[in-house]
C-alpha positions in Angstrom: -0.1 0.1 0.1 1.4 3.4 -0.9 2.0 6.2 1.6 -0.7 8.4 0.2 -3.4 5.7 0.5 -2.3 4.7 4.0 -2.2 8.4 5.1 -5.7 9.0 3.7 -7.1 5.9 5.5 -5.5 6.9 8.8 -6.9 10.6 8.5 -10.5 9.3 7.6 -10.5 6.8 10.6 -9.1 9.2 13.1 -11.6 12.0 11.9 -14.5 9.4 12.3 -13.4 8.3 15.6 -13.0 11.7 16.8 -16.4 12.9 15.5 -18.2 9.9 17.1 -16.5 10.7 20.5 -17.3 14.4 20.4 -20.8 13.9 19.3 -21.9 10.9 21.4 -19.3 9.5 24.0 -17.9 12.9 24.9 -14.9 11.3 26.7 -11.5 13.3 26.8 -10.3 13.3 23.2 -7.4 10.8 23.2 -9.2 8.4 25.7 -12.4 8.5 23.6 -10.4 7.9 20.3 -8.4 4.9 21.9 -11.6 3.3 23.4 -13.6 3.5 20.0 -10.6 2.1 18.1 -10.4 -0.8 20.5 -14.1 -1.4 20.2 -13.9 -1.4 16.5 -10.8 -3.8 16.5 -12.5 -6.2 18.7 -15.4 -6.1 16.3 -13.3 -6.6 13.5 -11.6 -9.7 15.0 -14.9 -11.3 15.6 -16.2 -10.4 12.1 -12.8 -11.8 10.7 -13.8 -15.1 12.3 -16.9 -15.2 10.3 -14.9 -14.8 7.1 -16.3 -11.3 6.3 -14.1 -9.7 3.7 -14.4 -6.2 4.8 -12.9 -7.3 8.2 -10.1 -8.9 6.4 -9.4 -5.9 4.4 -9.3 -3.7 7.6 -6.8 -6.3 9.2 -4.6 -6.0 6.1 -4.5 -2.2 6.4 -3.7 -2.4 10.1 -1.0 -5.0 9.6 0.6 -2.8 6.9 1.3 0.1 9.1 4.7 0.0 10.3 3.7 1.5 13.9 7.2 1.6 15.3 8.6 3.3 12.2 5.8 5.8 11.9 6.0 6.9 15.5 9.7 6.9 16.2 11.0 8.2 12.9 8.2 10.7 11.8 5.7 11.7 14.6 7.6 11.8 17.7 9.7 14.7 16.9 6.7 16.7 16.1 4.9 15.7 19.2 7.7 16.3 21.6 8.8 19.6 19.9 4.9 20.7 20.3 4.8 19.6 24.0 7.9 21.5 24.8 7.0 24.5 23.0 4.0 25.1 25.3 6.0 24.1 28.6 6.8 26.9 31.0 10.7 26.7 31.4 10.6 28.9 34.5 8.2 26.3 36.3 10.4 23.4 35.0 13.5 25.2 36.5 11.9 25.3 39.9 11.1 21.6 39.9 14.4 20.6 38.1 15.7 18.2 40.9 12.6 16.1 41.1 12.2 16.0 37.3 16.0 15.1 36.9 15.7 12.3 39.5 12.6 10.7 38.2 13.7 11.0 34.5 17.0 9.2 35.3 17.3 7.4 38.8 13.5 6.8 38.8 13.7 5.1 35.2 16.7 2.8 36.3 15.0 1.8 39.7 11.6 1.0 37.8 13.5 -1.0 35.2 15.3 -3.0 37.9 12.3 -3.6 40.1 9.8 -4.5 37.3 12.5 -6.8 35.8 13.0 -8.6 38.9 9.3 -9.0 39.9 8.2 -10.0 36.5 11.0 -12.7 36.4 9.6 -14.4 39.5 5.8 -13.7 38.8 6.2 -15.2 35.2 7.5 -18.3 36.3 4.6 -18.7 38.9 2.0 -18.3 36.1 4.0 -20.7 33.7 5.2 -17.9 31.3 8.9 -18.1 32.1 11.0 -15.3 30.6 14.9 -15.0 30.9 16.0 -12.3 33.4 17.5 -10.1 30.7 14.3 -10.1 28.7 12.4 -9.0 31.9 14.8 -6.1 32.2 14.5 -5.2 28.5 10.6 -5.2 29.0 11.3 -2.9 32.0 13.2 -0.6 30.2 10.7 -0.1 27.3 7.6 0.2 29.7 9.3 2.4 32.7 9.6 5.8 30.8 6.4 7.6 31.0 4.9 8.7 27.8 5.1 12.4 27.0 2.2 12.4 24.6 -0.1 10.2 26.9 0.8 12.4 29.7 0.2 15.8 28.1 -2.9 14.8 26.6 -4.3 13.5 29.9 -3.1 16.3 32.1 -5.0 18.9 29.9 -8.3 17.5 31.5 -6.8 16.7 34.9 -7.0 18.3 38.4 -3.7 17.5 39.5 -2.0 20.4 41.4 0.1 22.6 39.4 3.5 21.6 41.1 2.8 17.9 40.6 1.7 18.6 37.1 4.9 20.4 36.2 6.9 17.4 37.5 5.1 14.8 35.7 5.2 16.7 32.5 8.9 17.4 32.8 9.7 13.9 33.8 7.9 12.5 30.7 9.8 15.0 28.5 13.1 13.8 29.6 13.1 10.1 30.6 12.8 8.7 27.1 16.5 9.0 26.3 17.3 7.0 29.5 14.8 4.2 28.5 15.9 4.1 25.0 19.7 3.8 26.3 18.7 0.9 28.6 16.6 -0.7 26.0 19.5 -0.7 23.5 22.0 -1.7 25.9 20.1 -4.6 27.5 19.0 -5.9 24.0 22.6 -5.9 23.0 23.5 -8.1 26.0 20.5 -10.5 25.1 21.5 -10.8 21.6 25.3 -11.3 22.3 25.4 -12.6 26.0 29.4 -13.4 25.5 30.1 -9.8 24.7 31.4 -7.7 27.6 29.7 -4.2 27.8 32.1 -2.1 29.9 30.9 0.8 32.1 33.1 3.1 30.0 31.4 1.8 26.7 27.8 2.5 28.2 28.9 5.8 29.6 30.2 6.7 26.0 27.0 5.9 24.4 25.1 7.9 27.2 27.3 10.8 26.6 26.9 10.8 22.8 23.2 10.2 23.0 22.3 12.9 25.6 24.8 15.6 25.1 24.6 15.2 21.3 20.9 15.5 21.4 21.1 18.5 23.6 23.8 20.2 21.4 21.8 19.7 18.2 18.5 20.9 20.1 20.3 24.0 21.3 21.8 24.9 17.8 18.5 24.2 16.1 16.5 26.1 18.7 18.7 29.2 18.7 18.9 29.2 14.9 15.2 28.9 14.5 14.4 31.6 17.1 16.7 34.1 15.4 15.1 33.3 11.8 11.5 33.6 13.3 12.2 36.7 15.3 13.6 38.5 12.0 10.2 38.2 10.2 6.5 38.7 10.6 5.1 36.4 7.7 3.0 33.6 9.2 3.5 31.1 6.4 7.3 31.6 6.5 7.3 31.2 10.4 5.2 27.9 10.2 7.6 26.7 7.4 10.7 27.4 9.4 9.3 25.5 12.5 8.5 22.5 10.4 11.8 22.7 8.8 13.4 22.8 12.2 11.6 19.7 13.5 12.4 17.7 10.3 16.1 18.8 10.3 16.6 17.9 13.9 15.1 14.5 13.1 17.3 14.1 10.0 20.6 15.2 11.7 20.0 13.4 15.0 19.3 10.1 13.2 22.5 10.6 11.0 24.6 11.2 13.9 22.8 8.6 16.0 22.1 11.0 18.9 18.7 11.3 21.0 16.2 12.9 18.6 13.7 13.2 21.6 16.0 15.2 23.7 16.9 17.5 20.6 13.3 18.1 19.8 12.4 18.9 23.5 15.7 21.3 23.8 14.6 23.3 20.7 11.0 23.4 21.8 11.8 24.7 25.1 14.1 27.6 23.7 11.6 28.7 21.0 8.5 28.3 23.3 10.1 30.5 26.2 11.5 33.4 24.1 9.3 36.2 22.8 9.7 37.1 19.0 8.1 40.3 18.8 6.8 43.0 21.4 3.3 42.6 19.9 3.3 38.8 20.7 1.3 38.1 17.5 4.1 35.8 16.2 4.3 34.1 19.5 0.4 33.5 19.7 0.3 32.1 16.2 3.3 29.8 16.5 1.8 28.4 19.8 -1.7 28.1 18.4 -0.7 26.4 15.2 1.5 23.9 17.0 -1.1 23.3 19.4 -3.5 22.3 16.6 -0.5 20.0 15.0 -0.2 18.4 18.3 -3.8 17.5 18.7 -4.3 16.3 15.2 -1.2 14.0 15.4 -2.3 12.8 18.9 -5.7 11.8 17.4 -4.0 9.9 14.6 -1.6 8.2 17.0 -4.1 7.0 19.5 -6.3 5.8 16.9 -3.4 3.7 15.5 -2.7 2.4 19.0 -6.1 1.0 19.2 -6.1 -0.4 15.7 -3.0 -2.2 16.5 -5.2 -4.7 18.4 -6.1 -6.2 14.9 -2.6 -6.8 14.0 -2.0 -8.9 17.3 -4.0 -12.1 17.1 -1.8 -13.7 19.8 -3.0 -11.2 22.4 -5.5 -13.7 23.9 -2.8 -16.1 24.9 -1.2 -13.7 27.2 -3.9 -11.8 29.0 -3.0 -13.2 32.4 0.7 -11.9 31.9 -0.8 -8.7 31.0 -2.9 -8.4 34.1 0.2 -9.4 36.2 2.4 -6.9 34.3 -0.2 -4.0 35.2 0.1 -4.7 38.8 3.9 -5.2 38.8 4.4 -1.9 36.8 2.3 0.2 39.4 4.4 -1.3 42.2 7.6 -0.5 40.4 6.3 3.0 39.5 5.3 3.7 43.2 9.0 2.5 44.4 10.7 4.4 41.8 8.8 7.7 42.5 9.0 7.2 46.4 12.6 6.9 46.7 13.9 9.9 44.6 11.1 12.0 46.2 12.3 11.1 49.7 15.8 11.9 48.8 15.0 15.4 47.6 12.2 16.4 50.0 13.2 14.2 53.0 9.6 13.1 53.3 6.9 11.6 51.1 3.2 12.6 51.3 1.1 9.6 50.6 -1.4 11.9 48.4 1.6 13.0 46.1 2.8 9.4 46.0 -0.2 8.0 44.8 -0.8 10.8 42.4 2.7 10.5 40.8 2.2 6.9 40.5 -1.3 6.9 38.8 -0.4 9.9 36.4 2.7 8.0 35.0 1.1 7.1 31.8 2.5 4.7 29.1 1.7 5.2 25.5 2.6 4.7 21.9 6.4 5.0 22.6 6.5 1.9 24.6 4.5 -0.1 21.9 6.9 1.2 19.4 9.9 -0.1 21.1 8.2 -3.3 21.8 7.5 -3.7 18.1 11.1 -3.1 17.2 12.1 -6.2 19.2 13.8 -8.8 16.8 12.3 -12.1 16.4 12.6 -14.3 19.5 10.6 -16.8 21.3 9.8 -14.0 23.9 8.8 -11.3 21.6 4.8 -12.0 21.4 4.6 -12.2 25.3 6.6 -9.0 25.8 4.4 -7.1 23.0 1.3 -8.5 24.3 1.8 -7.5 28.0 3.1 -4.1 26.8 0.0 -3.5 24.9 -2.3 -4.6 27.8 -0.4 -2.0 30.1 -0.6 0.9 27.6 -4.5 0.2 27.1 -5.0 0.2 30.8 -2.8 3.2 31.4 -4.5 5.3 28.8 -8.1 4.3 29.3 -8.2 3.0 33.0 -5.8 5.5 34.5 -6.6 8.4 32.3 -10.4 8.1 33.1 -9.8 7.7 36.9 -7.0 10.2 37.4 -9.4 13.1 38.6 -11.2 10.6 40.9 -7.7 9.4 42.4 -6.7 13.2 42.9 -9.9 13.9 44.7 -9.6 11.0 46.9 -5.9 11.8 47.6 -6.7 15.4 48.6 -8.5 13.9 51.8 -5.3 11.9 52.7 -2.8 13.4 54.7 
């Protein structure tokens, strides 16, 4: 299927799901789209068993979408740039230590705790996984998803301070998760190879600092160009070229494209272009629209991926166990860094940070990028169950949890 046909189908499906949600369900945008797409996927699976030709065609279309490539190589840079563009750098600076610790130490702790607990739990329910693959799973599922988080926080009642911490953490923890994922996958594929601390540190420095440098250069260059003009069309084209250029250069030099996009977005979003602020408002509004449109398409794709995973029914128990283990790992990984920074942990804040740590398409994309192995299907299935529960279950109940926690001292 050519790219134009695929894009047309995705836009039509996303528009239909979004309309149905706004007209009838009236759920928060992304949650409603995911819910509808999951229901449609389940119906398609049942219709496919009845050998209905239309269902088979939809299955073919869904299977033809390279979700991992579309998200990681195309959409992620735009979505992260848009999220960072609207982020208040001053508020981020005030919460820099909690954000830093949760996006680094928190991810490492969550990966280790999740991997260890899953290793033993999988054996109890007769789905044995090697310890290294349990840790690989932990690495791809531990980072909170900036796209899912930003979508849910728009409609949440989370206190502003915690909202900044949760948003900031989600913007920066992907780099650590991706590094852990690639490193652990290398160990699994070549167990005899010795990965030294210096080698891992070298990869980390290149990924992190390389991404930040490219983001700084791109951000300041884009800012200077946009500041010198007032034509809206040219401003939009420059911002689009900036994101595409960052993705291209970052991929070429094998550095963190997410960090580069976030850095550039923070620079441009927190600087004023003109005294009348017309350029600022235009750029923020147009990228808000781009963000919402891409989010709708992405979450429709997440739900429709269910059609392309006929093996999910074999791993529902592992998925249920994975949800519980991840919540425990999240709670532990949030409490320890918070205790280090604040000296104490309020139970209400702990539960809010735990429940608001949503997972999304980035985790699914990494799981889909796993090479063929006897454990790929089980990890992918469990990941999919966790993401659906996170977006729909946690997303729909986050305000209820916040209200309940306000009564807890």
